[in-house]
C-alpha positions, -999 to 999 in steps of 0.1 A, spaced: 616 724 291 635 757 293 656 751 260 623 734 242 603 767 247 632 791 239 641 773 209 607 763 197 585 793 209 565 802 178 555 764 178 546 763 214 527 797 212 505 782 183 500 751 205 490 770 235 465 791 214 451 759 201 444 746 234 425 778 244 406 773 211 393 741 223 379 754 255 343 766 266 335 795 289 317 787 322 293 812 340 322 821 362 344 833 332 367 802 333 378 785 300 376 747 305 376 716 285 352 687 287 375 666 308 372 653 344 407 662 355 429 690 343 440 684 307 474 673 299 496 682 269 528 667 254 551 692 235 583 679 223 583 648 246 574 668 277 539 662 293 524 686 317 494 703 326 479 724 299 471 751 321 508 754 333 518 749 294 495 779 284 507 800 313 544 796 309 543 798 270 520 829 267 538 847 296 573 836 285 581 821 321 606 794 323 602 780 357 614 750 378 595 724 395 596 745 428 572 770 411 534 764 406 507 779 385 480 790 407 446 795 398 431 827 409 397 814 403 403 782 422 392 760 394 418 734 385 401 727 349 406 767 339 431 775 312 422 813 308 454 832 309 439 860 329 431 835 358 465 820 360 495 834 381 528 819 391 537 814 428 552 788 453 537 759 470 531 782 500 513 808 481 491 780 465 484 767 501 474 802 512 450 804 481 432 771 492 428 786 531 414 820 518 391 800 494 380 779 523 374 808 545 354 831 521 352 815 485 362 834 453 350 868 444 349 866 406 346 904 403 385 905 411 393 883 383 
């Protein structure tokens, strides 16, 4: 995927922006689509979750499978760039534990 994004960045950027245009804002400030599961996107023969594509393209992060895109809002349907951050699986699990312990304080997003 690295060479795809590097060599086709403007095309990828336009695709990411079009994905964001197809969202609606929730009361919590998340940008979601009307899908039951996280939306998928196919770009130049590669399929991945739309939130991962949006984050990696707009932030120009080229990451391997050992990195995950975490949701600060704890909403896997959310594609809002401000709610997405990179991390490890351990970071992601820690996010889950914190969420289960106290929930999400949306004022900090």
